[in-house]
C-alpha positions in Angstrom: -81.3 -42.0 -25.9 -80.6 -44.8 -23.5 -80.2 -44.4 -19.7 -79.2 -46.9 -17.1 -78.8 -46.5 -13.3 -76.6 -48.9 -11.4 -74.5 -49.2 -8.3 -70.7 -49.2 -8.6 -69.1 -52.5 -7.8 -66.0 -50.8 -6.3 -63.9 -47.6 -6.5 -63.1 -45.9 -9.8 -59.4 -46.0 -10.6 -57.2 -44.4 -13.1 -56.8 -47.7 -14.9 -60.6 -48.1 -15.0 -61.0 -44.6 -16.4 -58.5 -45.4 -19.2 -60.5 -48.6 -20.1 -63.8 -46.7 -20.1 -62.4 -44.0 -22.4 -61.1 -46.8 -24.7 -64.5 -48.5 -24.8 -66.4 -45.2 -25.3 -64.0 -44.3 -28.2 -65.4 -47.2 -30.2 -68.8 -45.5 -30.5 -70.2 -42.2 -31.9 -72.7 -42.0 -29.0 -72.2 -39.2 -26.5 -71.9 -40.8 -23.0 -72.7 -38.8 -19.9 -72.0 -40.0 -16.4 -74.0 -38.6 -13.4 -73.0 -39.2 -9.8 -75.0 -37.3 -7.1 -75.2 -33.7 -8.2 -72.2 -33.9 -10.7 -72.6 -34.7 -14.4 -69.6 -35.3 -16.6 -69.3 -35.8 -20.4 -67.1 -38.8 -20.9 -64.3 -37.1 -22.8 -63.3 -35.1 -19.7 -63.6 -38.1 -17.2 -59.8 -38.5 -17.4 -59.2 -35.1 -15.7 -62.1 -35.1 -13.1 -62.8 -38.7 -12.1 -61.4 -38.2 -8.6 -63.9 -35.4 -8.0 -66.8 -37.9 -8.4 -65.8 -39.9 -5.4 -67.0 -43.2 -6.8 -66.6 -46.2 -4.5 -68.5 -49.5 -3.9 -72.2 -48.7 -3.6 -72.2 -45.3 -5.3 -75.3 -44.8 -7.4 -74.4 -43.9 -11.0 -76.6 -42.8 -14.0 -75.2 -43.3 -17.5 -76.8 -41.8 -20.6 -75.9 -42.6 -24.2 -77.3 -40.4 -26.9 -76.7 -39.1 -30.5 -75.0 -42.2 -31.9 -75.4 -42.6 -35.6 -74.0 -46.0 -36.6 -76.9 -46.9 -37.0 -79.0 -44.1 -35.7 -80.3 -44.7 -32.2 -79.3 -48.4 -32.1 -75.7 -47.6 -31.4 -76.7 -45.8 -28.2 -78.0 -49.1 -26.7 -74.9 -51.0 -27.7 -72.6 -48.2 -26.4 -74.5 -48.0 -23.1 -74.3 -51.8 -22.5 -70.6 -51.9 -23.3 -69.8 -49.0 -21.0 -71.8 -50.3 -18.0 -70.4 -53.8 -18.4 -66.8 -52.4 -18.6 -67.5 -50.1 -15.6 -68.7 -53.0 -13.5 -65.8 -55.3 -14.5 -63.1 -52.6 -14.0 -64.4 -51.5 -10.6 -65.2 -55.0 -9.3 -63.3 -56.2 -6.3 
């Protein structure tokens, strides 16, 4: 399991969500996003992202777990790809 906490560079948009889902789809790792008191499994982000209220400065915790290509190592790669994409797609 890999966990990273970071601050959003900007607001989460529908286009950013689509890109995040595309990136996450490349990995077997289960990715979980926590914002304030809400936790979302990535496959449902497309239907609930507006409820998270992510904007510039929002604190986010991302967890990648249970990847198996290869076991455990994929989680770190998936987490880095997700966070990098999140920051790029929400940057102003």
